N, C-alpha and C positions, 0 to 999 in steps of 0.2 A: 774641237765641239764650237759651232758658229751661234754669235752671240744672236741671241731672240734679238732681242732691241734693233741691232744693226739689218738683222737678216728681213725685218720687217719694212723696214726702210729701205730698202732697198726695191722688196716686190714690190713699194709703190711705183718706184723708178722704172721699172722694167718696160722695154716696150714690144707693143703688140706683134703679130703679125702683121706681113706685109709684100705685098707684088712689086713695089716699087724695088728697083735693084740698088742693091744696098754699099755703100762703102766698105771694101775690103781690109782687114787687118791683119798683120801678124799675130798669128798664134802661140803656140807652146809648140816645139821642136820646128819653127818656123814654118807652119801650114796657115797656110792661107784662109783666113775665116772673116764671116761678114760682120759690120759692128754688130748687126742684130742679134748675132751666131752670138758675140761677145759679150752683149748682153745677160742672154740666158747662161752660159756659162761661172758671170760675177754673180746673179742672180741665186744659182746654187752652190756657187763657189766652190766649183770641179774645175779639173782642167785637163784638157784634150787628152794628157798624157796619162794624166791619173784612170780615167775613162780606160782609155787602154788598157793598163794595168791592168784592171778590175777583170775586163772580157778576157784575158788572157791565163788570168784563173780559172777561169770558169769554162774556158776552155782546152785545160789541165787533162782533163782527163779521157777526153775523146769524144765531144759532142759535137755536131756541126753544125752551130749555130748558139751565138748568145746574143741575149740582147740586154741594154738599163732604159728601163724609165723611172724618170724622176718626176715626181709631182709634187708641187707647191698648191695649196686650194682655201683660200678664203671664204668663208661662208657667213651670213646672217640671217637671220628671221626677225619678224615682229609680228604678233597677233594681237586681232581687238575683239573684246569679247564684252558686254554689256554697256555698249555705246563708249568704250575707251581700250586704247592700244596700254592691255594689260601684261606684254609676253614680250617677252625682246632674249633672242641667244646668238654668240656669236662662237667661233670656232676655227681654226686653224691646224691645219693638218700636212705633213712634211713628209718625204721620205722618197726611197727609192731601189723596184724591186727589179732583183734579175733572176734573169732565166736562159736555161739552158735546154734546147734542143737533142738528142737523139732517135733520129728516124721520126714517129710519130708518139716519143715519149720526152714529156718537162718535166722535168727538173726548176725548182724555183726556191727563193726564198726572198724574204725583203728586210730591209732595214731602214728605220725615221732617224737615221744616223748617218750623213754623208760624209762624212770623215776616211782616207782610207782605210785602217785598221777594220771597221765593221764594213763597210763594203766589200772588202776582201774574204771575210769571213762569213760573210751570207753568201759571195761568187763561191769559195767551196762545199757549201752546200748545195747549192744546184749542180755545181761540174757535179756531183755523185750520180745522175742519174747516167752518167755511161761509168766504163772499166775496161778501155780499150786507151792509156793510155800514149799521146803521140807531141809530137812539136806542132803549134800554131805557130802561125803565117802571120804578123799584123797586117790587118789590109790599109790601103791607102784612106785618109778620111774626106767622104766625100760628103759637102754640106748641100744638105736638100731644103733651096727655099716653099717653104709651105705656101698654101690657096689662101685668102682674105673673104673667106662666104662670112664672118659676120662682122663686117666693119662699126666701130660703134663710137660714139666721142665722148663719153663719161665715163671712167671703170667704177664700177662701183667700191674698191678699197677708197676712195678719194669722194666720196659722198657718206656724209656724216649722217646717222637717226634720228638728229632733228629735220633735215632735208624728207625723209620719209613719212615718217608720222603723219605729218597731212593729210599725204592723197589715204594711208587707210581713215584716218580717222571721215573725208571727204567723200569715200565709199559706203561705211558705213551710215553717216548724213542722206547721200542719197537715196539709199534702199528705202528707209524711212518713210522719206518725203512723198515715194511711188507712187503709197498704197498705204491706207489707215491700217489694214487689217495684219500689217506688218508686224513681227510679234519680238522678234529676235532676229539678230545679226551678227554672224561671226566673220570673219575677215583676216588674210595673214600676206604679209608679204615675204619671200627668200627673193636673195641675191647669191652671187658667190663667184668668185672671180679665180681661175686656175691655171697658172703656168704648166707647164710640159717642156721636159729636154727630153731625148729619144738620143740611144748609140748604139748601133750594134757591130756584130763582128764582120762582118759585110762593112764595115768602114761608114757606113750613111750618117749622118750625125744631122738633126731636124728638129726642131720646138713647134710649141703652140701658144696661144694664149685663149683659154675659151668663157667669155663673160656668160651667166645664166640668171635670168629672171624669170620670177615666177610670184604670181599676183589672184587672187580668189577671192569668195566671198561667198558667203552660204544665206539664205532666204529661208527665212520659219516665217510662217503662216497662218494666221487662223479666221475659219468664220463659223462662229458656233463652235460646238463640238468638236469640229473637224479641223485637224493641225497637218498641216501638208508642207514641204521643203525640199527644196534643188538647189542645183550647185552651181556656180559657173566661173570661170576661170582662162587667163595667159599666161603661155608661157614660153619667151623667145632667147636666141642668145643677144641680147642687146643690151646700154650699159643705160644709165638711167636718165638717157632719150624717151627711154619706153616710155617715164610715167608722167602721162596728161590730163589731161583734164576729161577727154575725151573718149580715154581707155577704162574712166572710170563711170563716165557715165554708160559705157559701154555695158559693163560688166553687171552696173546697176539694173538696165531694162531687163536686160537679157535672164539674170536672177531671178527675177518680180513675177518677169510673162513668164517664164519655168514653172513656177511654184502655182499660180496664180490658174492655171492651167491643170492643175490635179485637181482640182475639188470638181470639177466634172467630168472627169475623165470614168469610165467603167472598163472591167475586163471582158474581152470576146471571148469567146465558144472557144474549150480548146479544141485541140486537132490540129491536123495537117492541109498547113494552107498554101498558097500562094504568099511568098514575103515582099515589099519594096523596103530596101534597108536607104534609108534617107542621105542626100551626099553631106559627107565629112564625118561626123564622131563614127558613124556606122563603121570604118572604115578599121573599129576598134577587133571588129571580125575577120576581115582583110588581115589584120596582125598577128590576129591568136592563133586561130583557126586553119589559118593557110600559110601565112610568112614563117612561123616556124619551124614548121615542113617542108622547107626549101632551106636552112640553114644546114652546112657542108655538115656538121659534121655528126646528125640523125643522120642523113644521108649515106656517109660513109661506114658508118658502122650498120649499117641495113635496118635503121629501127621507125626512118621515115615512111610513109605510103609511096612516096616521092623517088624513092631508092631507084627503080629502075624505069625512070619513067621520061630522062633528061634526052630534051631531042623529039620527046613525042608529043601526040594531041591532049590536052590540059581541060580546053576552056571553049566557047567559039572563037572563032576568027576576030572577033572586036574586040578581046577582052589582050587587054595590055597591062602588068603589070610591072610596079618599078619598085626599089630598093635604092634614093638617093639621098649623099650624102653633100649634096651642093648647095642647097636650098638657100640664100640668104637670109639671116638671122632668126632659121630654123631652131627648133630646139636639138632635131635629129642631126642637124651639120655639125660637118668637124673638119676642122683641116686637113689634118692628117689623122690616120689612123692609129691607134694604139701599137699600133707597130711598125710606125712610121710609112705605113704606104700612101700614095695619094690616094683618098676618095673618088671617087666615079657617080653615074648614074647611070644604074645596073638594071638590063631589063630583065625578070626572074621567069616573067610570061611575055612573049612574044608573037601576034598575030593568033594567039591562042593555044601556041605551044613554047614546054618550056625549054627554056632558053639559057640557065643559069642558076645553078645553086647561089646560095651564102656564102663568102670562104673567108678566113682567116688565111695566115701564113700556111700551117701545115695542110688544110682540107686542099688549100691550093695545088700543093706542092702531088699530093696522093691523084689528082685528077687531073694534073700537068695544065697544070692554067694557072693565069698569072691571078694572085690576091687583089679583090676588089675593093677592100679601099674596108672592111669589115668585120678586122681584128680589134674589138674592145675591151674594154677593164671596167670593172667599179671607182679600182683607186691603184695607186702601187705596191696595194697587198695583195693585189689579184692576177690572175693569170688572163689573158687576151681569149677568147672566143670568136666564134662567129655570130655576132651579132647586128640585128636587125638598126637602120639607124633613121629614114622617111619612107615611112613605106605606105604607096598609094596604086590606084586602077587611074590610067588614065580616059580623059572621054569615050563614051560610047556615039552609037549615030542614031541614040533616037533618042525624045526628050518625055522630061515627067511624066507632061501627060499624056504621052501614047502607056509609057509603063503602068501606070494609073485604067489606063480605058481597057488593058489586059485582064483586070482582076475583077470576077462578079464578085463571089467573098473571101476577102486577107485581111494582111496587116499591115500597114506602114510604120517601121519603128525608127528613133533619129537620137533618141537618148540612154545610152547604155550606160551600168553603174561599176557591173563586176560578171565575172563568169570563170568557168571551169574547164579548159582543154584538157586535153591525153595526145600531144602531140606526135606520139608515133603515128596514131590511125586519125588524128585530128578530129574526132568527137568535142564535141562543146556542147557548151549549154552555155545561155547568157542570159542576166538579168535583166530584162527592159524598164526602163525609171517611166518614161510615156511617148507616146504616138498618139496612131489615130487606126480608127477600121477604113478598110473601104470595100462600099458598096458599090456593085454597079457602076464602078470605074470615077467613085467622087471618095474624098476623102470626107468622114461623117462625123461619128462619134470618136473625142478624145478616148484613149486606153492608158493602162496606167500599171506596173506592177506585176510585168509578165515574164514569164519565161520563153528563150528561145533554143530549142533544141534543134542538134543535127549534127552535120558530117561536115568537115571543112574540104576534100575535095570534092566532095560531091556536091554540095553548095558551089564552088567553085565551076562544078559540071553543069550545074541546072541553074548556072546565070541565063537565062534566055535575053534578056536585055540590058540595055547600058545608058545613062540618059547622060547630055553634053551640061550636065550641071556641076561639075567637078567642085570641090571645095576640098583645102588644106584645114585641117582641127585642130588648130590650135593650142590645145588645152595643157597637161601639167605631164603627159603620157610619163611614164616609165614603165620598162621594161626588165620583167625578172625571167633570170638564168642560175642555176645552178648556185645559188646562192647570191648574184650578185645579182645590183638595180645600176642602168642606165638609161638615161632620158634619150627617148625616141616620138616622133612626130607619125601623123596617118594621114591618110585623106581617100575621098569613095566620091565617084561619082552617082546616084543614085541609080540603084540595080534593081531587077525583079531578078528573086529566086524562084524557081515553079513551083517550089515545097518543103516547107520547113513544119517543122513540128511546134505551135503554138501551146506553152499551157498556159489556162488561163479560168474559166469557169466550167466547169461541167457541164 
């Protein structure tokens, strides 16, 4: 069993992914591996010979594919309430997941230890998905050098609690200084460093280092008897360099501004009307109501409304929807997916045509295409699924002003808080925290606390205009599916949807 103190020490010195050509070393059995890869093997204290032995055990009963997913995650969080940082938490998670595929069936087991006995036992359990024993010929090891979409300057595991506390305290003080009506502030800062090592029965050997930071603040304000609150946050794949005076100021001003506007907000009349989705955070509707219906497992099983529409027109010609894992330092970026595949920028809808589904290894084989780098899992305890990364729509040919000019009476929404979606059919209900009335082509009264109800595929088809003001929303978005949660990102230019149902005053 690996000594925990020594393991954590090795974790702090392991080298992150790099595109620089590495030094080549002799690995086990004379296999040539890079210095970078050698650091990850040492980090998890496994050898290529041991991984090959475990994979052979996993393939013994006739599976057609097997993989090993090693993970070590170090996470920390701070919380502030009542003017002081009074909550702190740290956690270390470590283990390996072993998966065996037999056609489209999956056998899976995991171990929180990476000694030979524990991994062999887990491999035997996963192997039981198959029942036709055959000889497995070990593939030659092929090291895959990952991309580096999140270059960092200082790792979080090298940052002390004392270094972080001042930033959390500063955001509290800044919010209170901006408006005398602020009555309460809550703030949080969380960070994590995740080391990943991957090997499969095809001989692919690769790794990744995944930093993450999330920083947010809730502002509560009171004017007379009226109390309002709003929230602002940022999340990026960055190191300690993320924390600056600038980010403190941005979050504080945004939270106070969002809260202040609610005091004068009204509710619009309920009914079916045009809706302008504001640039940035409105991409949550694109993600939830449309993006999930593009995930290949739902289409492979015939439960998605798009299961028979590949290659067909689903939107106006100017609509291009992308799922992208390559955006620098983006919360949804990954250097490799959790199946060891390269990530890419994937056009789901191109010029209004459904161009691609979101694929993992299983669905890609079913459709006879290459994986899109979307096989993702919450941790080593979970199997990978086809999941979104950063999902967004490209700029359109219009301006925001042109969108508004085409609306006699409707709503402009840009601050969503939660919602519900029927992924198969795409029916959705979203709760809108704030926005504006549109009257005779102009933004007028602020609005709050309304529901937007519709159908995702129909809403996509009903986008009649798209502006050239695209924004990525840098918030703390996470996506849940089959009990697993993964970090994602989203974005949108302002778009005009011909009609959606707005739940307001009767």
